[in-house]
N, C-alpha and C positions, 0 to 999 in steps of 0.2 A: 457170735463173733461178728456177723455181718452188720449188726446194728452199730457196734463200736467202730468198725472200719468205715461205715457210712458217716458217722460223726467226725472221724478224722478227715475224710475227704471234704466234708462240708466246711470244716474249720479252715482247711487249706485253701479251699475255694474263696472263702471270705478274705484270707490274707492276700491271695492273688488279686482279687477285686480291689482291695484297698491299695495294693501296689499300683494298679492301673490308674486309679483316681489320683493317687499321690503323684504318679509320674506325669499325668496331664497337667497338674498344678505346677510342679517344679520345673518341668521342661518346656512349659508354655510361657515362661518369663522372657523378658528382653535379654538380648545378648550384648556382648562387648562390641568394639568397633570393627571396621573392615579388616585392618591388619591382623587383629586377633583372630577373626573368623578365618582368614586365609591360612594362618598357621595351624589352627585347630583342625581345619579341613585336611591340611597336609598330614597332620599327626593322625587323624582318623584313617586316612588311606594307608599310612605306614603301619598302623596298628592292625588293620584288617589284613594287610599283606603278611605281617609277621604271624598273626594268629592262623592264617591259612597254612603257612609253612609248618608251624607247630602242630596244627591239626593233622597234617599228613603223618608226622612222626607219631602223634598220639594214636592215630588210626593203626599204625604198625604195631605199637605197643598193645593196643586193644586186640588186634589180631592175634598176637602171641598169647594174650590172656584167654581169648576164645579157644585157641588151639589147646591150651592146657585144660580148659573146661571140657572140651569135647573128648580129649584123650582120656581124662579121668573117668568121665561118665561112660565113654565107650568101653573101657576096660570092665567097669562094673556091669555094663550091659552084657558083655560077652560071658562074664562069670555068673550071669543070671542073679545078680544081687536083688534082694527084695525091694520093691518099690521103684527100681530103676527101669525105665522104658525108653524107647526111642523118642517118645513125645517129651518126657522130662529132660532128656539130654538136649533136645533142640530148644526147649524153653530156657534151660540154663545158659546155653550159648546166646540166646536172644537177650536174656537178662544182662549178660556181660556187655553186649552191644548197647543196650539201653543205658546202662550205667556210664559207659564211656561217652555216649552222645550227650547225655544230660550234663555231665561234667564239663565237656568242651563248650556246651551252650552256656553254662554258668559263667565261664571265663569271658566268653564273647559278650554276654549281656552286661557284665560288670564293666568291661572296657568301653563299650559303646555309650552306656549311660554316663559313665564317669567323664568321658571327653566332652559330651554335650552339656553336662552339668557344669563343667569348668567355666564355660562362657557365661552361663547364667549367674554363677556365683561371683564371677569377676564384676559383672554389672551390679549385682546386689550390694557390693561393698560401698557403692556410692550412697546408699541409704543408711549404712551403718553395719558394724560388725555383727550385731545381733540378727539382722536380716540375712546377711550372707551365711552365718552359721546355720540358721534354720533351713535355708534353701539347700545348702550343701549336705546337711544331715538327712534331710528328707529325700533328696535325690539319691544319696547313697542307700537310703532305706528302700527305695524302689527295687534296686537290684538285690539287696539283701533279703527282702521279704520274698521276692520271686524265687531266689535260690533256695531259701529255707523251706518254703511251701512245696516246691517241686520235689525236693529231697524227701520230705515227709510223705507226700502223696504217692511217690513212685513205689515205695515199698508196701504201703497199705493197699494200693490198687493192685499190684502184682500178686500179693498174698491173697487178697479177696477173689481176684479173678481165677487163680489156680484152684482155690478152694471150691468155687462154684463149678468150674469146668470138671472137677473131679467128682461132682455129685454131692456137694456139701448140703444141699437142701433135702436130700433123701436119706441121709444116714440117721440112724436111731440110737445105736449103742455108743458108749464112750470109747470102746475099743476101735470101732470103725472111724469115729471122729478123730481119734489120736493118729491113726494110720494115715488118714487123708491130710491132716495137718502136717505130718512129717514129710509127706511127699510134696506138699506145697512149699514148705519151708526149705526143702533141699535145693530148690532152685535159687533161693535168695543169695547164697554166697557168690554166685556168678555176678550179681548186681554189684556187690562190693568190690569184687576183683576188677571188673571193667572200669568202675569209677576210679579206683586207686591207681590203676595203670595209666589212665589218661591224665590224672592229676599230677603224677610224678613227672611226666614229660613236660606238661604245660608249665608247672611250677618251676622246674629247674631251668627251662629255657627262658622264661620270663625273668627269673632272678638274674641269670647271666647277662641278659640284655640290659637290665636296669643298672647293674654294677658297671658294665662297660660304658654305657652312655653317661652315667653320672660322673664317673671318674674322668672320662674324656672331656666332659663339659667343664669340670673344675680345672683341668689342666690346659685349657685353651689360651695360653699366652696372656693370662691376666684378665681375659674377658669374662664378664659375668655369665653364669649359666642361662640367664634370661635375656641376654643380649642377642638380637637377631643376627649379628655378625658372627656369632659363635657357631661353628659347623655342627656342634652337638646339641644345639638348642631344641630342635624338634625331636630328635632321638631321645633326649632327656625327658621331654614331656611325655612321649610315648612310653618310655621305661617306667615312669611313675604308675602308669595304669596297667600295662601288661605284666610288669615285674612286681608290683605291689598289690594293686586292686584285683587283677585277674588271678594272681597266685593265691591270694587270701580266699577268693571266692571258690576256686576249685579245691583248695585244701580243706575248707570247711565242709563243702559238699561231700568230699570223699570221706572225711572223718566221721561226719554224722551218719552217712550211709553205712559205713562199716560198723558203727556203734549200734545202729538199729538192726542190722543183720545179726549181730551177736546177741542182742537182746531178744529177738524173735527166736533164734536158735535155742537159747537157754530157756525161754518161756515154753516152747514146744516140748522140750525134754521134761520140764516140770509138769506140763499138762499130762504127758504120758504117764508119769509116776504118781500124780496126785489128782487126776481128773475125777476119779470115782469118789474120792473122799471129799473133794471140794464142792461137788455138786454144781449148781448153776453159776457159782462164783469162779469156776475153774478158768473161764475165758479170760479173766483179768490177768492170769499168768502170762498170756500172750499179748493182749491188746493194751494193757495199762501203759506201758512205755510209749506206745504209739500215740495214744490219746494225750498224754502229758506233753509229748513233743509238739502235737498240733496246737494245743492250748498255748504253748510257748510262742508259737508263730504269731498267734493273735495278740498275745501280751506284748511282743516286740513291736507290733504295728501300733498299738496304743501308746507305748513308751516313746515312740518317735515324736508324737505330738507334744510330749512334755519336755522334750529336749530343746527348748527355746530359751535363749538368754535374754535378759533385760538390759536396758541401757546402763552401762557402767559395771555390769557383772562380767566376771571372767567367763569366756566361752566354754572353758573346760568344766566349769561348775554346772553349766546347763547340760553338757554331755553326761556328767556324773549323775545328775538328777534323773535323766532318762534311763540310765543303767539301773538305778535303785528302783525306779518304777517298774521296769521290766522284771526284776527279781521278785518284787512284791506280788505282781500279777501272776507270775508263774507259780509262786508258792500257793496263792489262792486257788489257781487252777489245779495244782497238784492235790490239794486237800479235797476239792470238789470231785475230781475224777476218782480218787481213792475211795471216797465215801460211796460213790455211785457203783463202782465196779467191785470193790473188795468188801465194803460194808463194815460197820462198827461191830465189835471193837478192834477186830484184827487189822483194820486199815491203818492203825497207828504206826505199824512198822514201815509201811510203804511211805507214809507222809514223813516220818523221821528220816528214813534213808534218803529220800529225794531232797528233803530240806538240807541235809548235809552236803549233797552235791551242789545245790544252789549257793550255799554259803562258801563252799570251796571255790566255785567259779568267781564269785565276787571278791573273795580274798586274794586270788591270784592277780586280779587286776589292781587291787590296792597295793600289793607288794610291788607291782611293776611301776606304779606311780612314784615310788621312792627314787627310781633311777632317772626320772625326767624332771622332777620338781627342782627348780634351780635354787630354791631356798634351803634345801636339805643338804646333808653332809656329803652324800655320794657325788653329786655334781661339783660341789665346792672342792672336794678332794682332788678331782681331776683338773679343775681350773688351777689349783695351786701347783700341780705337777706340770701344767703347761707353761709355767713361768721358768721352768728349768730346761727341759729338753723334750723332744718328740718321743724318744724311747720311754722316758719316765711317764709321759702322758698315756701312751698305749698300755704300758704295764699296769698303771693304776686303774685304767678302765677295765682291763681283763680281770684284775683282782676284784673290783667291785662286782662285776658280773658273776664271777665264780662264787663269791661268798653270799650272793643274794639268792641263790637257788634254794636255800634251805626252807624258806617259808612256803613257796608254791609246792615244792615236793612234799613237805609235811602236810599241807592242807589236802592235797590229792590223796596221799596215803591214808590219812585219817578218815576222809569221807568214804573211800572205797572199803577200807577195813571195817569201819563202824557199820557200813551198809551190810557187809557180810555177816557181822555178829547180829545185827537186827534181824536179818533174814533167817538166821538159824533159830531165833527165838519163836518163829512161827510154827515150828514143828513140822513144816513141810519138808518132804524129801528134796534135797537140793535147794533149800531155802536160802542158804548163804549166798549162792550165786545170783538168786533172784534179788536179794537185797543189794548186791553189788551193781546189778543192772539198773536198779532204781536210783542209786546214787549217781551213776553215769548219766541216766536220763535227766535228773535234776541239773546236772552240770551242763548238759548240752541244750537244755530247754531255752536258755537265754541266748543261744548262738545267733539268732536272727538279728537282735539288736547289737551284739558284739561285732557281727560282720558289717553292720552299718557304720560302726565306729571305725573299723578297719578300712572301709571304702571312703569314709569321710576324709581321711588323710590325703590321698592323691588328688581329690577334688579341691581341697583347700589350698594345697601347695601349687597346683596348676592355676587356680584362680589368682593367686598372688603373682605368679609369673606373667599371666595374661594381662593383669591390670597394669603392669609396668610397661606394656607396649602401647598404651593409650597416649594420645598427644598430650603435651604439657598442660594445655588449657583445660582438658577434661580428665586428667589423670587423678586417680583417687589418692588421698593422703596415704603416704607410705606406712604410717603407723597402723592404719587399719589393716592393710594387707599383711603386715608383719604379725599382728595379733592373730589373724585368721590362719596364717601359715603355721604359727606356733601351736595353735589349737589342733591343727591337722596332724602335726608331728606328734604331739602328746597323745592324741587319741589312737593313732596307729601304733605307737610304742606300748600303749596299755593293752590294746587288743591282741597283739602278736603273742604274748605269753599265754593268753587264754587259748588260742588255737594250738599252741605247742602242747599244753597240758591236755586239751581235748583229744588230740591225735594220739598221745601216749596212752591215755585212759582207754580209748577205743581199742587200741592194739592189745593192751593188757587183758581186757575183758574178752576179746576175741581169742587170745591165746588160752585163757582159762576154759573157753568153751570147746577147745579142740578135743579133749578126751570124751566129751559127750557125743561128738560126731564120730570119732574113731571107734568108740566102743559103746554102742547104744544101750547095752545092758547095764552099764554102771549107773549108780544112783546119784552121783555127783562128780564134780571134777576131782580126780584123785590127787592127793598131795604129791608135790614133787619129790621124787626119790633122790634127794641130794647126796645120799650115800653112794649112789651109782655114779662112777666116773663119766659114763657116757652122757648122763643128764647134765652134769656140771660142764663138761666140755662143749656140749651143744649150746649152752648159754654163752660160753666164752666166744664161740664161733659167731653167734648172733651179734654180740657186742663189737667184735672185730669187723664184721661186715658193714655195720653202720658207720664206723669211723672211716673205713675204706671208701665207701660210696660218697660220704661227705667230702673227703679229700679229692675224689675224682670230680665232683661238682665244682669245688673251688678251683681246680685246675682248668676246667672249662671257662669259668669266669675270668681267670687270669689271662688266658690266651685271647679271649674276646676283648678284654681291656687293652692289652698290648696292641692289638690290631687297630682299635678305634683311636687310641692316642697317636699312633703312627699316621693315620689318615688325617686327623686334625692338624698335626704338624705339617703334613704335606700341603694342605690347603692354605695354611698361613705362612708358608716358608718364604714367599716372595715379599712380604711386608717387613719394613724395618722394625727394630726393637730398641726400646729404651735401655738405660743402664741396669735397671732392675729386672730386665727380662720381659717386660710387658710389650706385646705386639701393638704397633701403631696401625690400626685398621681404619681406613677412611669411612666416614658416614655414608650410608647407602649401599655398602658392600653386601652382596647376597652370596653366601657360600653354597656349596653343593650339599644340601641336606640329604638328598636322595642317595648319593654314593655312600655316605656314612651310615645311613639307616640300613641299606642293603648289606653293607659289610658287617655291621653289628648283628643283624639278624642271622646271617650265614654263620658267623663265628659262634654265636650263642647256641646254635642248633647242633654243632658238631659233638658227637659222642653222647647224645642225650638218651639213646635207646639202651645203653649199657646198664644203667641202674634198674630200668624196668625188667630187662631180661634176667639180670642177676636176682632181682626180687622174686621172679617167677620160678627160676630154676633152683635156687638155693634151698627153699623148704622141701621141694620134691626130692632133691638129691639127699638131703639129710634124713628125711622121713623114710625113704625107701632103703637108704643105707643102714639105718638102725634096725629096720625090720628084717633085713637080710642077715645082718651080723648077729643079732640077738634072738631072732625068731620070736620076738615077744611084741605083740601089738600094744600092750600097756606101756612098756618101756619106750617104744617108738613114740607113742603119744606124749608121754612125759618129757622126752627129749625135745620134741617139737614145741611143746608148751614152754619149756625153759628157753629154747632158742628164741621164740617170739617175745616172751616177757622180758628177758634180759636185754634183748635188742631194743625194745621199747623204753626200758628204764635208762639205757645208755643214751638213746636219742633224746629222751626228756632232759637228763642232766646236761648233756652237751649243748643242746639247743638253748636251754634256759640260760646257761652261763654265757654263751656267745651272743645271744640276743640281748642280755642285760648289759654286756660290754658295749654293744652297738648303741643301746639307748643312752647310756651315760656319756659315751664319747660324742654322740650326736648332740645331746643337750649342752655339753660343754662347748662344742663348736659354735652353737648358736649364741651362747652367753658370752663367748670370748670376743665377739666381733668388735665391741667398742673398747676393748682393753688394750689395744696396741697391736702393732704389726707383728711383733715377734710371737706373742702369745696366740694371736689369731692364726698365724702360720702353723704353729705347733699343733693347735687344736684342730685345724683343718686337715693336716696330715693324719692325725689320730682318727678324725671322723671318716676319712677315706678307708682306713684300715677297718674301722667299725662297720662300714658299708659292706666290705668284702665278707667279713665273718657273720654279719647279721642278716644280710640279704641273700647270701648264697650258702654258706656253711651251715648255719642254723636251720634254714628250711629243709635242706637235704637231710640233715641228721634226724629231724622228726618226721619227715615224709616217708623215708625209706622203710622204717619199721611197719608202716601201714601196709605196704606192698607185701612184706614178709607175712604179716598176719592174715591178709586176705588170701594169699596163695596157700598158706598152711591150712586154712579152714576148708578150702576147696579140695585139697588132696587128702585130707584127714580120713574120709571114708575108705580109702585104699589100704590104710594101715592094718585093718582087721581082715582083709581078704587074702 
């Protein structure tokens, strides 16, 4: 195993080194003018202040996660559970702290690089859209590769370290090796729980801040969001990075960490049951997903170099070319790793299951492109509705989003289901879940490049805003910045459904692993006892909690938006207005950016700890409640599995529908600008509604199930005690 983990760490080091070189190239370019630098410096200070505030809340959430970990392991320690020691308890608490720290660092890194890259991309538009696209994508790739490599390295390093400290080099029998592996893997759920708890706070706070700043900027008396006289101008720039870039970074880090923890948990259980029969190939049951993930990080790095557009080519085509390259490279790496670790001919099942995940990940993004391509019927339908009324526009957008979830859901279901069937054909005990983890691994292996696409959006939109601040004699052609902005919008809307599906898949696989942790003697994940009312109602409770927490998050965003709009109106109250309501603001007026930034940050932080606390408490309450009421550990495990799986499915469907509505309404808003004042106003209103549900409701709906899954996996060992 140490050889495979060494390969994983070496590949992750290569990705990090590539990110450093790429960063020196991208961030060493020339920047925009003095006014742009002044505003970006102000935005950087505001972003750092906001992230510090959110970091304190995330630390409180991580503290609650550590308390849950210590309580769970402390109880097992008092009951003298096999394999649980004071050392393992402290290591699990440290893993939770490490996960939270790396997650917060991912958000900070994405924000800092994004803001600095914005200035460089704005200057690069002078040379052409193709240059600006390449620079923005590679700058986004710096943060994406660092986040991806750190996530893959953290779990490999922790697993290998615990294995070595436990005496891994001295064990001789498969039984001793299996016991040592189980003790090492028992620490890893703490890593997932700490990561998810921090991501939930940071993501919800950033989303609320972005919505409040964006809507406040659009409602500033007719002033453009990029007008320096707009009080929300700097806050809007900050919101793009902390509410979109940082949120996507922490969400991906948390989802991939949770997925890797589930994969190792299932792999260790399979090693215990099949190690003797599999011989020297048994290590592949644990390490193959980690190796494929590391290969994916390198493949994403290479794909960034292919995402360069040529003169006259649509920037989105270049980004798509990079995505195809990433998928092809990951497929090749999957085949090579499977041949090495599993060996022919049995490696075919692993390759086929992983390939299904790769295809599903690519298919989810293709389905998302239908909602942003202005030449297709979805956007045209919304534009036709915009000719009639605002209500019809919003209704049509929601309808398009709701009916568009079938393809991503079907792709995810087919990939995970076919992976299960392929795994069963191996004749390994628990092979079905191994096949499912390989499908999930194939899906997440391209996450590095997909995160680069997600971070490209804020950089591109920020560059377009910064370029508008240049003096008239040096200002870039507006058509270039508009093309770059549109490419950023489309790449972000394509990447978002991928992260939604990835988080749901990670939560579902984690839920299926719960019986393996709760009852180590079972041979596989027991089928759900749907004939048992307790199991059915556990799933219903999970679905209800997801919608409840998403509604709470939306309420936080609404309160923050109301406060920022009131502050904008206060600052512009003294200026006269034209008949159409536009405020006549004199040239050279400088609003109080700081007061609005601080207000938005404070309002966006109110009530953020509740989702984290509920996510930690609810699984424990349900699991212990079922155990006490029915005195059956198997029923409690099945109920907790149903709770997590149905919650994840609800979050998946809800988030995909609302995010699809956001995409199509946003695309229609952009397309309607030259179509007249009335249609543009209706589409603008619908776009603001889409921002609420897409930037706040959808992320909350698909982030909260990950907290439920991580907490359920941590408390699962208590169900059999």
